mmCIF file of the N, C-alpha and C atoms, coordinates in Angstrom:
data_MODEL
# 
_entry.id   MODEL 
# 
loop_
_atom_site.group_PDB 
_atom_site.id 
_atom_site.type_symbol 
_atom_site.label_atom_id 
_atom_site.label_alt_id 
_atom_site.label_comp_id 
_atom_site.label_asym_id 
_atom_site.label_entity_id 
_atom_site.label_seq_id 
_atom_site.pdbx_PDB_ins_code 
_atom_site.Cartn_x 
_atom_site.Cartn_y 
_atom_site.Cartn_z 
_atom_site.occupancy 
_atom_site.B_iso_or_equiv 
_atom_site.pdbx_formal_charge 
_atom_site.auth_seq_id 
_atom_site.auth_comp_id 
_atom_site.auth_asym_id 
_atom_site.auth_atom_id 
_atom_site.pdbx_PDB_model_num 
ATOM 1   N N  . MET A 1 1  ? 63.297 80.989 63.453 1.00 0.00 ? 1  MET A N  1 
ATOM 2   C CA . MET A 1 1  ? 64.041 79.861 62.963 1.00 0.00 ? 1  MET A CA 1 
ATOM 3   C C  . MET A 1 1  ? 63.043 78.973 61.931 1.00 0.00 ? 1  MET A C  1 
ATOM 4   N N  . LYS A 1 2  ? 63.645 79.033 60.721 1.00 0.00 ? 2  LYS A N  1 
ATOM 5   C CA . LYS A 1 2  ? 63.273 77.968 59.820 1.00 0.00 ? 2  LYS A CA 1 
ATOM 6   C C  . LYS A 1 2  ? 63.724 77.601 59.107 1.00 0.00 ? 2  LYS A C  1 
ATOM 7   N N  . THR A 1 3  ? 63.795 76.473 58.248 1.00 0.00 ? 3  THR A N  1 
ATOM 8   C CA . THR A 1 3  ? 64.439 75.874 56.837 1.00 0.00 ? 3  THR A CA 1 
ATOM 9   C C  . THR A 1 3  ? 63.511 76.384 55.808 1.00 0.00 ? 3  THR A C  1 
ATOM 10  N N  . ASP A 1 4  ? 64.544 76.656 54.928 1.00 0.00 ? 4  ASP A N  1 
ATOM 11  C CA . ASP A 1 4  ? 64.299 76.979 53.447 1.00 0.00 ? 4  ASP A CA 1 
ATOM 12  C C  . ASP A 1 4  ? 65.249 76.608 52.489 1.00 0.00 ? 4  ASP A C  1 
ATOM 13  N N  . TYR A 1 5  ? 64.921 76.546 50.809 1.00 0.00 ? 5  TYR A N  1 
ATOM 14  C CA . TYR A 1 5  ? 66.174 76.467 50.153 1.00 0.00 ? 5  TYR A CA 1 
ATOM 15  C C  . TYR A 1 5  ? 65.968 77.543 49.505 1.00 0.00 ? 5  TYR A C  1 
ATOM 16  N N  . ILE A 1 6  ? 67.497 78.025 49.251 1.00 0.00 ? 6  ILE A N  1 
ATOM 17  C CA . ILE A 1 6  ? 67.718 78.833 48.877 1.00 0.00 ? 6  ILE A CA 1 
ATOM 18  C C  . ILE A 1 6  ? 68.702 78.123 47.451 1.00 0.00 ? 6  ILE A C  1 
ATOM 19  N N  . ASN A 1 7  ? 69.133 79.769 46.803 1.00 0.00 ? 7  ASN A N  1 
ATOM 20  C CA . ASN A 1 7  ? 70.140 79.653 45.655 1.00 0.00 ? 7  ASN A CA 1 
ATOM 21  C C  . ASN A 1 7  ? 71.217 80.158 46.213 1.00 0.00 ? 7  ASN A C  1 
ATOM 22  N N  . LEU A 1 8  ? 72.404 79.220 46.085 1.00 0.00 ? 8  LEU A N  1 
ATOM 23  C CA . LEU A 1 8  ? 73.593 79.304 46.787 1.00 0.00 ? 8  LEU A CA 1 
ATOM 24  C C  . LEU A 1 8  ? 74.715 79.148 45.593 1.00 0.00 ? 8  LEU A C  1 
ATOM 25  N N  . ASP A 1 9  ? 75.163 80.303 45.229 1.00 0.00 ? 9  ASP A N  1 
ATOM 26  C CA . ASP A 1 9  ? 75.813 79.950 44.059 1.00 0.00 ? 9  ASP A CA 1 
ATOM 27  C C  . ASP A 1 9  ? 75.290 79.165 42.672 1.00 0.00 ? 9  ASP A C  1 
ATOM 28  N N  . GLY A 1 10 ? 74.389 79.600 42.440 1.00 0.00 ? 10 GLY A N  1 
ATOM 29  C CA . GLY A 1 10 ? 73.734 78.264 41.461 1.00 0.00 ? 10 GLY A CA 1 
ATOM 30  C C  . GLY A 1 10 ? 72.931 77.337 41.667 1.00 0.00 ? 10 GLY A C  1 
ATOM 31  N N  . LEU A 1 11 ? 73.528 76.527 43.083 1.00 0.00 ? 11 LEU A N  1 
ATOM 32  C CA . LEU A 1 11 ? 72.611 75.207 43.517 1.00 0.00 ? 11 LEU A CA 1 
ATOM 33  C C  . LEU A 1 11 ? 71.471 75.736 44.714 1.00 0.00 ? 11 LEU A C  1 
ATOM 34  N N  . ILE A 1 12 ? 70.766 74.909 44.545 1.00 0.00 ? 12 ILE A N  1 
ATOM 35  C CA . ILE A 1 12 ? 69.331 74.848 45.317 1.00 0.00 ? 12 ILE A CA 1 
ATOM 36  C C  . ILE A 1 12 ? 69.818 74.283 46.513 1.00 0.00 ? 12 ILE A C  1 
ATOM 37  N N  . VAL A 1 13 ? 70.107 74.483 47.941 1.00 0.00 ? 13 VAL A N  1 
ATOM 38  C CA . VAL A 1 13 ? 69.958 74.211 48.986 1.00 0.00 ? 13 VAL A CA 1 
ATOM 39  C C  . VAL A 1 13 ? 69.493 74.227 49.978 1.00 0.00 ? 13 VAL A C  1 
ATOM 40  N N  . LYS A 1 14 ? 69.277 73.736 50.970 1.00 0.00 ? 14 LYS A N  1 
ATOM 41  C CA . LYS A 1 14 ? 68.436 73.626 52.284 1.00 0.00 ? 14 LYS A CA 1 
ATOM 42  C C  . LYS A 1 14 ? 69.237 74.158 53.390 1.00 0.00 ? 14 LYS A C  1 
ATOM 43  N N  . ALA A 1 15 ? 68.705 75.474 53.749 1.00 0.00 ? 15 ALA A N  1 
ATOM 44  C CA . ALA A 1 15 ? 69.100 76.125 54.720 1.00 0.00 ? 15 ALA A CA 1 
ATOM 45  C C  . ALA A 1 15 ? 68.716 76.596 55.808 1.00 0.00 ? 15 ALA A C  1 
ATOM 46  N N  . LEU A 1 16 ? 69.331 77.077 57.198 1.00 0.00 ? 16 LEU A N  1 
ATOM 47  C CA . LEU A 1 16 ? 69.129 77.378 58.223 1.00 0.00 ? 16 LEU A CA 1 
ATOM 48  C C  . LEU A 1 16 ? 68.388 79.032 58.282 1.00 0.00 ? 16 LEU A C  1 
ATOM 49  N N  . ILE A 1 17 ? 67.412 79.045 58.586 1.00 0.00 ? 17 ILE A N  1 
ATOM 50  C CA . ILE A 1 17 ? 67.370 80.929 58.609 1.00 0.00 ? 17 ILE A CA 1 
ATOM 51  C C  . ILE A 1 17 ? 66.641 80.780 59.606 1.00 0.00 ? 17 ILE A C  1 
ATOM 52  N N  . ILE A 1 18 ? 67.921 82.104 60.168 1.00 0.00 ? 18 ILE A N  1 
ATOM 53  C CA . ILE A 1 18 ? 67.895 82.416 62.007 1.00 0.00 ? 18 ILE A CA 1 
ATOM 54  C C  . ILE A 1 18 ? 67.500 84.114 61.339 1.00 0.00 ? 18 ILE A C  1 
ATOM 55  N N  . GLU A 1 19 ? 66.367 84.237 62.394 1.00 0.00 ? 19 GLU A N  1 
ATOM 56  C CA . GLU A 1 19 ? 66.339 85.600 62.323 1.00 0.00 ? 19 GLU A CA 1 
ATOM 57  C C  . GLU A 1 19 ? 66.610 86.561 63.553 1.00 0.00 ? 19 GLU A C  1 
ATOM 58  N N  . ARG A 1 20 ? 66.571 87.764 63.516 1.00 0.00 ? 20 ARG A N  1 
ATOM 59  C CA . ARG A 1 20 ? 67.349 88.475 64.390 1.00 0.00 ? 20 ARG A CA 1 
ATOM 60  C C  . ARG A 1 20 ? 67.081 88.351 65.837 1.00 0.00 ? 20 ARG A C  1 
ATOM 61  N N  . GLU A 1 21 ? 65.855 87.887 66.215 1.00 0.00 ? 21 GLU A N  1 
ATOM 62  C CA . GLU A 1 21 ? 65.505 87.803 67.220 1.00 0.00 ? 21 GLU A CA 1 
ATOM 63  C C  . GLU A 1 21 ? 66.116 86.059 67.767 1.00 0.00 ? 21 GLU A C  1 
ATOM 64  N N  . ASP A 1 22 ? 66.384 85.640 67.139 1.00 0.00 ? 22 ASP A N  1 
ATOM 65  C CA . ASP A 1 22 ? 66.910 84.059 67.101 1.00 0.00 ? 22 ASP A CA 1 
ATOM 66  C C  . ASP A 1 22 ? 67.785 84.237 68.228 1.00 0.00 ? 22 ASP A C  1 
ATOM 67  N N  . LYS A 1 23 ? 67.708 83.487 69.384 1.00 0.00 ? 23 LYS A N  1 
ATOM 68  C CA . LYS A 1 23 ? 69.064 83.161 69.942 1.00 0.00 ? 23 LYS A CA 1 
ATOM 69  C C  . LYS A 1 23 ? 69.722 81.701 69.933 1.00 0.00 ? 23 LYS A C  1 
ATOM 70  N N  . GLY A 1 24 ? 71.156 81.722 69.491 1.00 0.00 ? 24 GLY A N  1 
ATOM 71  C CA . GLY A 1 24 ? 72.105 80.792 69.787 1.00 0.00 ? 24 GLY A CA 1 
ATOM 72  C C  . GLY A 1 24 ? 72.741 80.398 71.048 1.00 0.00 ? 24 GLY A C  1 
ATOM 73  N N  . ILE A 1 25 ? 73.619 79.229 70.692 1.00 0.00 ? 25 ILE A N  1 
ATOM 74  C CA . ILE A 1 25 ? 74.108 78.946 72.278 1.00 0.00 ? 25 ILE A CA 1 
ATOM 75  C C  . ILE A 1 25 ? 75.485 79.323 71.776 1.00 0.00 ? 25 ILE A C  1 
ATOM 76  N N  . PRO A 1 26 ? 76.401 79.673 72.884 1.00 0.00 ? 26 PRO A N  1 
ATOM 77  C CA . PRO A 1 26 ? 77.563 79.514 72.204 1.00 0.00 ? 26 PRO A CA 1 
ATOM 78  C C  . PRO A 1 26 ? 78.436 78.816 71.502 1.00 0.00 ? 26 PRO A C  1 
ATOM 79  N N  . CYS A 1 27 ? 79.614 78.483 70.898 1.00 0.00 ? 27 CYS A N  1 
ATOM 80  C CA . CYS A 1 27 ? 80.181 77.689 70.379 1.00 0.00 ? 27 CYS A CA 1 
ATOM 81  C C  . CYS A 1 27 ? 81.211 77.364 71.431 1.00 0.00 ? 27 CYS A C  1 
ATOM 82  N N  . GLU A 1 28 ? 81.454 75.776 71.565 1.00 0.00 ? 28 GLU A N  1 
ATOM 83  C CA . GLU A 1 28 ? 82.699 75.554 72.689 1.00 0.00 ? 28 GLU A CA 1 
ATOM 84  C C  . GLU A 1 28 ? 83.634 75.768 72.594 1.00 0.00 ? 28 GLU A C  1 
ATOM 85  N N  . ASN A 1 29 ? 83.893 76.249 70.940 1.00 0.00 ? 29 ASN A N  1 
ATOM 86  C CA . ASN A 1 29 ? 85.520 76.257 70.669 1.00 0.00 ? 29 ASN A CA 1 
ATOM 87  C C  . ASN A 1 29 ? 85.680 77.845 70.195 1.00 0.00 ? 29 ASN A C  1 
ATOM 88  N N  . CYS A 1 30 ? 84.952 78.394 69.162 1.00 0.00 ? 30 CYS A N  1 
ATOM 89  C CA . CYS A 1 30 ? 84.808 80.075 69.029 1.00 0.00 ? 30 CYS A CA 1 
ATOM 90  C C  . CYS A 1 30 ? 84.328 81.043 70.229 1.00 0.00 ? 30 CYS A C  1 
ATOM 91  N N  . GLY A 1 31 ? 83.004 80.603 70.583 1.00 0.00 ? 31 GLY A N  1 
ATOM 92  C CA . GLY A 1 31 ? 82.149 81.411 71.299 1.00 0.00 ? 31 GLY A CA 1 
ATOM 93  C C  . GLY A 1 31 ? 80.996 82.372 70.451 1.00 0.00 ? 31 GLY A C  1 
ATOM 94  N N  . LYS A 1 32 ? 81.001 82.027 69.184 1.00 0.00 ? 32 LYS A N  1 
ATOM 95  C CA . LYS A 1 32 ? 79.997 82.374 68.212 1.00 0.00 ? 32 LYS A CA 1 
ATOM 96  C C  . LYS A 1 32 ? 78.955 81.795 68.477 1.00 0.00 ? 32 LYS A C  1 
ATOM 97  N N  . ASP A 1 33 ? 77.560 82.257 67.966 1.00 0.00 ? 33 ASP A N  1 
ATOM 98  C CA . ASP A 1 33 ? 76.109 81.888 68.353 1.00 0.00 ? 33 ASP A CA 1 
ATOM 99  C C  . ASP A 1 33 ? 76.389 80.359 67.897 1.00 0.00 ? 33 ASP A C  1 
ATOM 100 N N  . LYS A 1 34 ? 75.952 79.091 67.837 1.00 0.00 ? 34 LYS A N  1 
ATOM 101 C CA . LYS A 1 34 ? 75.569 78.317 67.602 1.00 0.00 ? 34 LYS A CA 1 
ATOM 102 C C  . LYS A 1 34 ? 74.500 77.836 67.564 1.00 0.00 ? 34 LYS A C  1 
ATOM 103 N N  . PHE A 1 35 ? 73.543 77.124 66.329 1.00 0.00 ? 35 PHE A N  1 
ATOM 104 C CA . PHE A 1 35 ? 72.322 76.986 66.507 1.00 0.00 ? 35 PHE A CA 1 
ATOM 105 C C  . PHE A 1 35 ? 72.326 75.347 65.885 1.00 0.00 ? 35 PHE A C  1 
ATOM 106 N N  . ASN A 1 36 ? 71.410 74.613 66.416 1.00 0.00 ? 36 ASN A N  1 
ATOM 107 C CA . ASN A 1 36 ? 70.881 73.090 66.194 1.00 0.00 ? 36 ASN A CA 1 
ATOM 108 C C  . ASN A 1 36 ? 69.481 72.906 65.464 1.00 0.00 ? 36 ASN A C  1 
ATOM 109 N N  . HIS A 1 37 ? 69.561 72.254 64.853 1.00 0.00 ? 37 HIS A N  1 
ATOM 110 C CA . HIS A 1 37 ? 68.232 71.254 64.158 1.00 0.00 ? 37 HIS A CA 1 
ATOM 111 C C  . HIS A 1 37 ? 68.479 70.121 63.752 1.00 0.00 ? 37 HIS A C  1 
ATOM 112 N N  . PRO A 1 38 ? 67.870 69.364 63.923 1.00 0.00 ? 38 PRO A N  1 
ATOM 113 C CA . PRO A 1 38 ? 67.768 67.888 63.297 1.00 0.00 ? 38 PRO A CA 1 
ATOM 114 C C  . PRO A 1 38 ? 68.694 67.662 61.929 1.00 0.00 ? 38 PRO A C  1 
ATOM 115 N N  . ASP A 1 39 ? 68.445 68.525 61.125 1.00 0.00 ? 39 ASP A N  1 
ATOM 116 C CA . ASP A 1 39 ? 69.204 68.233 59.558 1.00 0.00 ? 39 ASP A CA 1 
ATOM 117 C C  . ASP A 1 39 ? 70.555 68.662 59.644 1.00 0.00 ? 39 ASP A C  1 
ATOM 118 N N  . ILE A 1 40 ? 70.718 69.557 60.160 1.00 0.00 ? 40 ILE A N  1 
ATOM 119 C CA . ILE A 1 40 ? 72.443 69.942 60.611 1.00 0.00 ? 40 ILE A CA 1 
ATOM 120 C C  . ILE A 1 40 ? 73.489 68.859 60.746 1.00 0.00 ? 40 ILE A C  1 
ATOM 121 N N  . VAL A 1 41 ? 74.358 68.751 59.847 1.00 0.00 ? 41 VAL A N  1 
ATOM 122 C CA . VAL A 1 41 ? 75.190 67.681 60.452 1.00 0.00 ? 41 VAL A CA 1 
ATOM 123 C C  . VAL A 1 41 ? 76.337 68.563 60.771 1.00 0.00 ? 41 VAL A C  1 
ATOM 124 N N  . ARG A 1 42 ? 77.222 67.671 62.078 1.00 0.00 ? 42 ARG A N  1 
ATOM 125 C CA . ARG A 1 42 ? 77.973 68.151 62.379 1.00 0.00 ? 42 ARG A CA 1 
ATOM 126 C C  . ARG A 1 42 ? 79.457 67.156 62.540 1.00 0.00 ? 42 ARG A C  1 
ATOM 127 N N  . GLU A 1 43 ? 80.299 67.037 61.743 1.00 0.00 ? 43 GLU A N  1 
ATOM 128 C CA . GLU A 1 43 ? 81.269 65.858 61.474 1.00 0.00 ? 43 GLU A CA 1 
ATOM 129 C C  . GLU A 1 43 ? 82.134 65.664 62.875 1.00 0.00 ? 43 GLU A C  1 
ATOM 130 N N  . ILE A 1 44 ? 82.335 66.567 63.266 1.00 0.00 ? 44 ILE A N  1 
ATOM 131 C CA . ILE A 1 44 ? 83.863 66.635 64.511 1.00 0.00 ? 44 ILE A CA 1 
ATOM 132 C C  . ILE A 1 44 ? 83.292 66.635 65.600 1.00 0.00 ? 44 ILE A C  1 
ATOM 133 N N  . ASP A 1 45 ? 82.310 67.950 66.397 1.00 0.00 ? 45 ASP A N  1 
ATOM 134 C CA . ASP A 1 45 ? 81.873 68.097 67.631 1.00 0.00 ? 45 ASP A CA 1 
ATOM 135 C C  . ASP A 1 45 ? 80.252 68.846 67.541 1.00 0.00 ? 45 ASP A C  1 
ATOM 136 N N  . GLU A 1 46 ? 79.644 68.063 68.206 1.00 0.00 ? 46 GLU A N  1 
ATOM 137 C CA . GLU A 1 46 ? 78.168 68.652 68.092 1.00 0.00 ? 46 GLU A CA 1 
ATOM 138 C C  . GLU A 1 46 ? 77.994 69.821 69.056 1.00 0.00 ? 46 GLU A C  1 
ATOM 139 N N  . ASP A 1 47 ? 79.398 69.920 69.937 1.00 0.00 ? 47 ASP A N  1 
ATOM 140 C CA . ASP A 1 47 ? 79.066 71.490 70.274 1.00 0.00 ? 47 ASP A CA 1 
ATOM 141 C C  . ASP A 1 47 ? 80.096 72.627 69.630 1.00 0.00 ? 47 ASP A C  1 
ATOM 142 N N  . TRP A 1 48 ? 80.212 72.129 68.589 1.00 0.00 ? 48 TRP A N  1 
ATOM 143 C CA . TRP A 1 48 ? 81.406 73.522 67.595 1.00 0.00 ? 48 TRP A CA 1 
ATOM 144 C C  . TRP A 1 48 ? 80.335 73.858 66.826 1.00 0.00 ? 48 TRP A C  1 
ATOM 145 N N  . CYS A 1 49 ? 80.294 75.243 66.035 1.00 0.00 ? 49 CYS A N  1 
ATOM 146 C CA . CYS A 1 49 ? 79.565 75.813 65.415 1.00 0.00 ? 49 CYS A CA 1 
ATOM 147 C C  . CYS A 1 49 ? 79.847 75.094 63.910 1.00 0.00 ? 49 CYS A C  1 
ATOM 148 N N  . LEU A 1 50 ? 78.882 75.498 63.275 1.00 0.00 ? 50 LEU A N  1 
ATOM 149 C CA . LEU A 1 50 ? 79.560 74.692 61.545 1.00 0.00 ? 50 LEU A CA 1 
ATOM 150 C C  . LEU A 1 50 ? 80.825 75.308 60.868 1.00 0.00 ? 50 LEU A C  1 
ATOM 151 N N  . ASP A 1 51 ? 81.096 76.229 61.152 1.00 0.00 ? 51 ASP A N  1 
ATOM 152 C CA . ASP A 1 51 ? 82.693 76.857 60.913 1.00 0.00 ? 51 ASP A CA 1 
ATOM 153 C C  . ASP A 1 51 ? 83.568 76.356 61.262 1.00 0.00 ? 51 ASP A C  1 
ATOM 154 N N  . CYS A 1 52 ? 83.590 75.968 62.916 1.00 0.00 ? 52 CYS A N  1 
ATOM 155 C CA . CYS A 1 52 ? 84.681 75.150 63.578 1.00 0.00 ? 52 CYS A CA 1 
ATOM 156 C C  . CYS A 1 52 ? 84.430 73.947 63.246 1.00 0.00 ? 52 CYS A C  1 
ATOM 157 N N  . ASN A 1 53 ? 83.313 73.159 62.778 1.00 0.00 ? 53 ASN A N  1 
ATOM 158 C CA . ASN A 1 53 ? 83.488 72.091 62.177 1.00 0.00 ? 53 ASN A CA 1 
ATOM 159 C C  . ASN A 1 53 ? 84.428 71.606 60.988 1.00 0.00 ? 53 ASN A C  1 
ATOM 160 N N  . ASP A 1 54 ? 83.690 73.192 59.756 1.00 0.00 ? 54 ASP A N  1 
ATOM 161 C CA . ASP A 1 54 ? 84.144 72.578 58.744 1.00 0.00 ? 54 ASP A CA 1 
ATOM 162 C C  . ASP A 1 54 ? 85.560 72.465 58.430 1.00 0.00 ? 54 ASP A C  1 
ATOM 163 N N  . VAL A 1 55 ? 86.225 73.620 59.352 1.00 0.00 ? 55 VAL A N  1 
ATOM 164 C CA . VAL A 1 55 ? 87.973 73.919 59.930 1.00 0.00 ? 55 VAL A CA 1 
ATOM 165 C C  . VAL A 1 55 ? 88.634 72.357 59.801 1.00 0.00 ? 55 VAL A C  1 
ATOM 166 N N  . ALA A 1 56 ? 88.097 71.496 60.902 1.00 0.00 ? 56 ALA A N  1 
ATOM 167 C CA . ALA A 1 56 ? 88.269 71.061 61.629 1.00 0.00 ? 56 ALA A CA 1 
ATOM 168 C C  . ALA A 1 56 ? 88.105 69.749 60.765 1.00 0.00 ? 56 ALA A C  1 
ATOM 169 N N  . MET A 1 57 ? 87.632 69.655 59.729 1.00 0.00 ? 57 MET A N  1 
ATOM 170 C CA . MET A 1 57 ? 87.238 68.557 58.760 1.00 0.00 ? 57 MET A CA 1 
ATOM 171 C C  . MET A 1 57 ? 89.058 68.351 58.028 1.00 0.00 ? 57 MET A C  1 
ATOM 172 N N  . ASP A 1 58 ? 89.323 69.321 58.131 1.00 0.00 ? 58 ASP A N  1 
ATOM 173 C CA . ASP A 1 58 ? 90.365 69.454 57.148 1.00 0.00 ? 58 ASP A CA 1 
ATOM 174 C C  . ASP A 1 58 ? 90.536 68.780 56.161 1.00 0.00 ? 58 ASP A C  1 
ATOM 175 N N  . MET A 1 59 ? 89.542 69.550 55.180 1.00 0.00 ? 59 MET A N  1 
ATOM 176 C CA . MET A 1 59 ? 89.183 68.892 53.351 1.00 0.00 ? 59 MET A CA 1 
ATOM 177 C C  . MET A 1 59 ? 89.954 69.524 52.567 1.00 0.00 ? 59 MET A C  1 
ATOM 178 N N  . SER A 1 60 ? 90.228 68.700 51.516 1.00 0.00 ? 60 SER A N  1 
ATOM 179 C CA . SER A 1 60 ? 90.681 69.914 50.613 1.00 0.00 ? 60 SER A CA 1 
ATOM 180 C C  . SER A 1 60 ? 89.435 70.744 50.086 1.00 0.00 ? 60 SER A C  1 
ATOM 181 N N  . GLU A 1 61 ? 89.488 71.548 49.207 1.00 0.00 ? 61 GLU A N  1 
ATOM 182 C CA . GLU A 1 61 ? 88.097 72.225 48.757 1.00 0.00 ? 61 GLU A CA 1 
ATOM 183 C C  . GLU A 1 61 ? 87.278 71.215 47.659 1.00 0.00 ? 61 GLU A C  1 
ATOM 184 N N  . GLU A 1 62 ? 88.138 70.523 47.082 1.00 0.00 ? 62 GLU A N  1 
ATOM 185 C CA . GLU A 1 62 ? 87.203 69.781 46.348 1.00 0.00 ? 62 GLU A CA 1 
ATOM 186 C C  . GLU A 1 62 ? 86.594 68.552 47.062 1.00 0.00 ? 62 GLU A C  1 
ATOM 187 N N  . GLU A 1 63 ? 87.193 68.073 48.040 1.00 0.00 ? 63 GLU A N  1 
ATOM 188 C CA . GLU A 1 63 ? 86.020 67.059 49.208 1.00 0.00 ? 63 GLU A CA 1 
ATOM 189 C C  . GLU A 1 63 ? 85.603 67.632 50.130 1.00 0.00 ? 63 GLU A C  1 
ATOM 190 N N  . TYR A 1 64 ? 85.588 69.019 50.255 1.00 0.00 ? 64 TYR A N  1 
ATOM 191 C CA . TYR A 1 64 ? 84.522 69.840 51.056 1.00 0.00 ? 64 TYR A CA 1 
ATOM 192 C C  . TYR A 1 64 ? 83.218 70.196 49.786 1.00 0.00 ? 64 TYR A C  1 
ATOM 193 N N  . ASN A 1 65 ? 83.329 70.541 48.495 1.00 0.00 ? 65 ASN A N  1 
ATOM 194 C CA . ASN A 1 65 ? 82.538 70.635 47.821 1.00 0.00 ? 65 ASN A CA 1 
ATOM 195 C C  . ASN A 1 65 ? 81.893 69.234 47.862 1.00 0.00 ? 65 ASN A C  1 
ATOM 196 N N  . ALA A 1 66 ? 82.314 68.133 47.506 1.00 0.00 ? 66 ALA A N  1 
ATOM 197 C CA . ALA A 1 66 ? 81.478 66.957 47.100 1.00 0.00 ? 66 ALA A CA 1 
ATOM 198 C C  . ALA A 1 66 ? 80.570 66.410 48.306 1.00 0.00 ? 66 ALA A C  1 
ATOM 199 N N  . TRP A 1 67 ? 81.534 66.529 49.263 1.00 0.00 ? 67 TRP A N  1 
ATOM 200 C CA . TRP A 1 67 ? 80.832 67.067 50.781 1.00 0.00 ? 67 TRP A CA 1 
ATOM 201 C C  . TRP A 1 67 ? 79.364 67.447 51.037 1.00 0.00 ? 67 TRP A C  1 
ATOM 202 N N  . CYS A 1 68 ? 79.484 69.019 50.442 1.00 0.00 ? 68 CYS A N  1 
ATOM 203 C CA . CYS A 1 68 ? 78.165 69.307 50.622 1.00 0.00 ? 68 CYS A CA 1 
ATOM 204 C C  . CYS A 1 68 ? 77.376 69.226 49.621 1.00 0.00 ? 68 CYS A C  1 
ATOM 205 N N  . LEU A 1 69 ? 77.675 68.709 48.226 1.00 0.00 ? 69 LEU A N  1 
ATOM 206 C CA . LEU A 1 69 ? 76.825 68.285 47.635 1.00 0.00 ? 69 LEU A CA 1 
ATOM 207 C C  . LEU A 1 69 ? 76.198 67.046 47.617 1.00 0.00 ? 69 LEU A C  1 
ATOM 208 N N  . ASN A 1 70 ? 76.759 66.360 48.559 1.00 0.00 ? 70 ASN A N  1 
ATOM 209 C CA . ASN A 1 70 ? 76.252 64.937 49.107 1.00 0.00 ? 70 ASN A CA 1 
ATOM 210 C C  . ASN A 1 70 ? 75.105 65.235 49.985 1.00 0.00 ? 70 ASN A C  1 
ATOM 211 N N  . LEU A 1 71 ? 75.049 66.470 50.942 1.00 0.00 ? 71 LEU A N  1 
ATOM 212 C CA . LEU A 1 71 ? 74.290 66.627 52.111 1.00 0.00 ? 71 LEU A CA 1 
ATOM 213 C C  . LEU A 1 71 ? 73.066 67.175 51.209 1.00 0.00 ? 71 LEU A C  1 
ATOM 214 N N  . ALA A 1 72 ? 73.101 68.139 50.809 1.00 0.00 ? 72 ALA A N  1 
ATOM 215 C CA . ALA A 1 72 ? 72.225 68.463 49.713 1.00 0.00 ? 72 ALA A CA 1 
ATOM 216 C C  . ALA A 1 72 ? 71.298 67.974 48.939 1.00 0.00 ? 72 ALA A C  1 
ATOM 217 N N  . SER A 1 73 ? 71.908 66.579 48.280 1.00 0.00 ? 73 SER A N  1 
ATOM 218 C CA . SER A 1 73 ? 71.399 65.762 47.838 1.00 0.00 ? 73 SER A CA 1 
ATOM 219 C C  . SER A 1 73 ? 70.142 64.781 48.685 1.00 0.00 ? 73 SER A C  1 
ATOM 220 N N  . THR A 1 74 ? 70.578 64.792 49.991 1.00 0.00 ? 74 THR A N  1 
ATOM 221 C CA . THR A 1 74 ? 69.964 64.217 51.138 1.00 0.00 ? 74 THR A CA 1 
ATOM 222 C C  . THR A 1 74 ? 69.172 64.847 51.574 1.00 0.00 ? 74 THR A C  1 
ATOM 223 N N  . GLY A 1 75 ? 68.783 66.096 51.442 1.00 0.00 ? 75 GLY A N  1 
ATOM 224 C CA . GLY A 1 75 ? 68.157 67.114 52.408 1.00 0.00 ? 75 GLY A CA 1 
ATOM 225 C C  . GLY A 1 75 ? 68.218 67.981 53.591 1.00 0.00 ? 75 GLY A C  1 
ATOM 226 N N  . LYS A 1 76 ? 69.903 67.598 53.844 1.00 0.00 ? 76 LYS A N  1 
ATOM 227 C CA . LYS A 1 76 ? 70.416 68.202 54.900 1.00 0.00 ? 76 LYS A CA 1 
ATOM 228 C C  . LYS A 1 76 ? 70.859 69.654 54.397 1.00 0.00 ? 76 LYS A C  1 
ATOM 229 N N  . ILE A 1 77 ? 70.847 70.500 55.770 1.00 0.00 ? 77 ILE A N  1 
ATOM 230 C CA . ILE A 1 77 ? 70.687 71.551 56.004 1.00 0.00 ? 77 ILE A CA 1 
ATOM 231 C C  . ILE A 1 77 ? 72.459 71.825 55.363 1.00 0.00 ? 77 ILE A C  1 
ATOM 232 N N  . VAL A 1 78 ? 72.927 72.843 54.607 1.00 0.00 ? 78 VAL A N  1 
ATOM 233 C CA . VAL A 1 78 ? 74.345 72.711 54.139 1.00 0.00 ? 78 VAL A CA 1 
ATOM 234 C C  . VAL A 1 78 ? 74.657 74.387 54.601 1.00 0.00 ? 78 VAL A C  1 
ATOM 235 N N  . CYS A 1 79 ? 74.109 75.209 54.814 1.00 0.00 ? 79 CYS A N  1 
ATOM 236 C CA . CYS A 1 79 ? 74.806 76.738 55.590 1.00 0.00 ? 79 CYS A CA 1 
ATOM 237 C C  . CYS A 1 79 ? 73.554 77.439 56.636 1.00 0.00 ? 79 CYS A C  1 
ATOM 238 N N  . ILE A 1 80 ? 73.510 78.154 57.012 1.00 0.00 ? 80 ILE A N  1 
ATOM 239 C CA . ILE A 1 80 ? 73.063 79.088 57.601 1.00 0.00 ? 80 ILE A CA 1 
ATOM 240 C C  . ILE A 1 80 ? 72.770 80.253 57.414 1.00 0.00 ? 80 ILE A C  1 
ATOM 241 N N  . VAL A 1 81 ? 71.785 81.136 57.729 1.00 0.00 ? 81 VAL A N  1 
ATOM 242 C CA . VAL A 1 81 ? 71.878 82.447 56.979 1.00 0.00 ? 81 VAL A CA 1 
ATOM 243 C C  . VAL A 1 81 ? 71.368 83.198 57.855 1.00 0.00 ? 81 VAL A C  1 
ATOM 244 N N  . ARG A 1 82 ? 71.310 84.750 58.591 1.00 0.00 ? 82 ARG A N  1 
ATOM 245 C CA . ARG A 1 82 ? 71.026 85.230 59.406 1.00 0.00 ? 82 ARG A CA 1 
ATOM 246 C C  . ARG A 1 82 ? 70.535 86.283 58.584 1.00 0.00 ? 82 ARG A C  1 
ATOM 247 N N  . LYS A 1 83 ? 69.152 86.842 59.079 1.00 0.00 ? 83 LYS A N  1 
ATOM 248 C CA . LYS A 1 83 ? 68.386 87.690 58.221 1.00 0.00 ? 83 LYS A CA 1 
ATOM 249 C C  . LYS A 1 83 ? 68.708 88.964 59.336 1.00 0.00 ? 83 LYS A C  1 
ATOM 250 N N  . GLY A 1 84 ? 68.912 90.346 58.872 1.00 0.00 ? 84 GLY A N  1 
ATOM 251 C CA . GLY A 1 84 ? 68.531 91.156 59.864 1.00 0.00 ? 84 GLY A CA 1 
ATOM 252 C C  . GLY A 1 84 ? 69.838 91.543 60.388 1.00 0.00 ? 84 GLY A C  1 
# 
């Protein structure tokens, strides 16, 4: 597991890169793997994965995009990429 900057739809953002052998812990809400890193921001619940947190925030697409841009501008992780 490491962080790196990637091109996401034309924007350079910080991502958490997960390798095949990296093991997460189950999300308390959906059961999928959840990964932790100090640069991940979870607004709703620290025990939930990013997808569950994003849905629970109940933002419009414009609000969500602005929130992600703000995170990116402060060097926070915007997405998780699984390799392999």
